[in-house]
C-alpha positions, 0 to 999 in steps of 0.5 A, a space after each residue: 761372602 764366603 763362597 765368592 771368596 773361594 771361587 774368585 780367589 782361585 781364578 785369575 783377573 782375566 778369568 774374572 773379566 771373562 765371567 763379567 763379559 759373559 754375564 749381565 747385570 740382573 736386578 731382581 725384585 723381592 719375590 723373584 725366583 732365580 732357581 727352581 727346584 727340579 728345573 734346569 739352571 739356565 744361569 750361574 749367579 753371583 749375588 752382588 747386593 741384596 738377599 735370597 732365601 733357599 728353600 727345599 720341598 715343602 717350602 722350608 727355608 734352609 738358608 738365607 744368603 747375602 752378597 757374595 754368594 754364588 748360585 747354581 754352582 752345583 748344577 755346573 758340576 753334575 748337570 742335575 736339576 737343583 735340589 732347592 729353590 732360590 728366591 730373592 727376599 729383598 731387591 737385589 743385584 746379581 751378575 747373571 752368567 748364561 749357562 750356554 755361554 759359560 759352557 762354551 767358554 769352558 769347552 774352548 778355554 782349558 786353563 779357565 776351565 781347570 781353574 773354574 772347576 777347581 774353585 768349585 771343587 775347593 768350595 764344595 769340598 769345604 761345604 761337605 766337610 763342614 756339613 759332616 762335622 756339624 752332623 757329627 760325622 768324622 772329626 773336624 780338621 785340626 784347629 777348625 772352629 765349626 762355630 765360626 762359619 766365616 772361617 776359611 781354609 788356610 789354602 784359601 786365605 792366601 788369595 782372599 785379598 785378591 778375591 775381595 778386590 775382584 768382587 769389588 771390581 765386578 760390582 763397579 763394572 756392573 754399576 756402570 751398566 745401571 
């Protein structure tokens, strides 16, 4: 759930509505591959229900992800193909936002673009800091508890309640499409 809290917490209600309007409900069966390592990403996904596995070369699982995770965000930043494969491991429901439609909206709407890219930058910065600390590089931030993966940065905590409300609103909205 952590990733969606970072991202939706940085956006406005209007931004979240815009993303929901650009997206569509996608029901994925266990075994469906959403993102293929080395192949361009065609959609940004928000996992609303279910679970997926992230694997790297050789099929080694590096993460198991659940509701609230955002998939394909790294390729939104640098346009390189993904370095991992994401496969659904149980029946799942996702918000799938077409990459072309999202790119067009980001080019047209500078305010949304600024908030969207800032949200991605905040999340990815936190991920790099935590990874570095887990690998023994650098020093953890004062008061950081690296054993607690769910702990959020104080600057993100201010908007967590809004992010949760926005996440629930997306789920309610898409359940009407079912």
